[in-house]
N, C-alpha and C positions, 0 to 999 in steps of 0.2 A: 690722837695722842693727848691724854689728859694732863693738865698742869704742864703745858709746854714750857720748858725752861728757857726757850729762845724767843718767846712771844715779845718780851720787852725790846729785843733787838730789832724786831720788824718795824717798830715805831721810832727807831733811832734817826736822829738828824744827820748822822754821818752815813753817807751812802754805802761805804765799804762795809761797815758793821751790819747795816740792814740787809745787804745782799748776801753776806755770809750767814747771817742769822736765818734768812729764808732758805738758803741751800741746805743748811744742817737740819732745820726744822722739817723740811720736806723729806729729806733723806731718811731721817729717823722715823718720821711718821709713816713712811711707805713700808716699813718693815711689818706693820700691822696687817698688810694684805695676806701674809703667810703666818700670822699669829706670832711674830717674833718681837722681842723686846730687847733693845740694846742695854749694855751695862752702864752703871754710873760712871765708870772710868771713861767710856766713850763720850758721855755727855760733858764731863769735866774737860776732856781733851778738846772737844769741839768749842767750848767756851774760850779756851786759851787761844784757839785760832781766830775766833770772832773778835776777840780783844786785841788781836794783832801781835800776840806774844810768840806765836809760832806760825809757820806756813802750813798750808794744807798738806804738802808733802811730808813735813815734819810730823804732822798729826798722824798721817798714815804710818809712818815709821814707828812712832810711839805705840800705836795700836798693835802693829805686827810684833814688836818686841814684847809687849805685854803678854801675848799668848805664847811666844817662843821661849821666854825666860821663866815663865811660871806655868808649868804644865797643869796645875790645878785649875787655872782659869779656862782651860780647854775642855774641861769635863762636860760642860754644856756646849756642844758644837753649834747649836742653833744661836746661842748668844754670840759666839765668836763670828758666826755668819752675819748676824745683824750688825755687829760693830764694824766689820770689814766692809760690808756692802754699803753701809751708811756713809762711811768715809769716801768710798768710791763714787757714790751718787753725788755727794757734796762737791767732789772734784769736777765731775762732768757738768753739773749745773752751774759751776763757776766759770766754765769755759764758754767762749762765744762761738767757737768753731762748730759747724754742723752741716751735714749733708743729708738731704732728704732722699735716702736710698736704702735698698735692702742691705747693702754692705754696712751702712752706718748702724742700722737696727741690730744686725748680727754682732757688730763690733761692740756695741753697748753691752750686750749680754756677756760677751767675752770679758770685757773690762770689769764688769760687776762681779762675775762669779769665777774668774780664773783662780785656781788653787782651792776652790770651794766645791765646785761641781766638776766631775770629770768631763761632762759634756758642755762645758762653758764655750759658747760661741759655735756650737755644733747643732745642726738641724736634726731633730729627732727622726729616727728610722722606724718608729713603731706607733701604732694608734693608741690613744689614751682616753680614759674617762675619769671624771672626778666627782665624788659625791659633794654636793653643795648644800650648805646649811640653808641658804635662802630658798632652795628648791626642795627642802625637806628630804634631802638625800638623793634626789635625781641629779642627772648630769647634763651639761651642755654637749651638743654634738660638735666636737672640735675638728679642725682640718685633717684631711686624710694624709697619712705619712708620705704617700707617693707623689703628692702635689704641693707640698708646703712652700718650696722656694718659688715655684711658678705662681702660686696664689698670692704670696707676699708681694712679689714684683708687680703682679697685676693690680692689686689694691693700691699700691703706691703710685703706679702710673696713672690710674684713674683719678686719684686725688691730685696729682701733679698737674693734670690737664684741666682740672675743674676750675671754673671761674666764679669768684665770689662777687664780681662786679654787679651792682644793682640789687643785691640781696639785703633784706632787712636783717637786723641783728638777731631776731628770732629765727629766721631762716638759716643764718650762719651757724647759730648754736645747734640747730637741728641737724645740719649737715655734719658738723664736727662730731657730734654725738654718734651719728651713724658711721662715720669714718673710723673713729677710735674703737667702736664696738666691733666692727669688722676686722680691724687689725688685730685686736686681742683674741677674737674667736679662732683665728688661724692656729694660735698656740704652737708656734713653730719649734719651741724648745720643750724639753722634758719637764723642767722646773724654771721658775724665775720669769715667767712670761709677763705677769702683771707689773712687776717692778720695771722690767725692760720697756714695756709699752708706755708706762707712765713717764719715764725719763725721756724717751723718744718724743712723746706727745708734747711734753712741756717745752722741749727744745724747738719743736715744730711751731707751736703756738707763738713763740717769740719771733719767729720769722714772719708771722702774720701780723705782727705789731702789738700783740698782747704782752703785758709786762709779767703777768703771772707771779707776783711777788707777795701774795698773802698766805695765810695759814690753812687754806681749805684742804689741800692735799694732806697736810700734816695732821689735821684733826679728823679727817673723814676718809682716810685711805681704804678702810674696810667697806664703807658705803660705796666708794668708787668701784671696788671689785664686785660687790653685789649688784650694782647697777649695770655693770658690764654683763654679768650673768643674765639678768632679766632682759637685757637687750638682745640676747641670743637664745632664748628658750621659748618654744611653742609646744603646747599640748592641747590640741583641739578637743580631744575627748573630755578634758578637764576644764575647757573654756579659758585656757591660758594662752595669751598671745605675746610674742616678743614686743618689747616697747622700749623706746629710748627716753621716755618721759623722765625717768629718774636720773639718767645721765644729764639730761638737759637742765634739771634743777641744780645739779652739781656744777655744771659748766656756767650757769648764770651766776652762781655764787663766786666761782673761781675767776671769771672773766669780767663780770659786770658789777661785782661787789654787792649782789643782791643778798637777801637774808632768808632765803628759803630754808625751812626746817628739813634737815637730812637725818631721818631716823631709819635704821636698818629694819626695824620691826615692820615698817610700812612696805618693805620689799618682800618680806617672807611669805611664801605660799605653802600651805599645809595640805597634807592628804594626797600628794601627787603619786605616791607609791602604795597607796592603800590596797589597790587591786592586786599588786604583786605580793603583798603580805598575807593575803587571804588564802 
């Protein structure tokens, strides 16, 4: 998110303003994973909340009324989606409650997209493909519709039983990158998977002792998504192998405050579909 209007709040000496600024900054930045951009009204409303002039619930009510009372604002449904989902992400990130479970993951999707997607909180019943810019139009192989719930529960159970004891920070980062890449690859929902995964992952990282209160997600959400794609794509004929190296750079910036350069152009692979075009 360029020119983040909440950056100043991340440096606030008042913890409440700083935490609210982080929640809103991340919430709005994450809309970029689906090419969405919130309205100026949403940003102005968020600042009122950060300043303590309104509660989060009042901010949500204002946003809902903004679209209910002025139909012209709803002409761009994707902006409405970005505004409402941003407010909901900010609310979830402001809560301390969290359960590392499939039900929690599904509940986050439901809370984020209720009233926006008909399938909010519902596991998809069909297989999907998605053309990826970073793969020059190729797609990741996502989870099979017949095994989604079982796959999600298996991945979470494996992570829950994993021990980080004795691992170096590099090993921890590598494992976390592998875990979140696998969680995302399931793609259990028809839409909204990356935002759901990001929110769930941030909440999980906090249970591991990471504060996750910087602007890395806010400013590099699209990079995060592209890194997830690269961690789940292999094409041996083209010499392309799945790799978590880009996710690891992202996580080192997020969790260790490193300053690795995160450029989407470095992830892009060209020519993957050349044979199909011939």
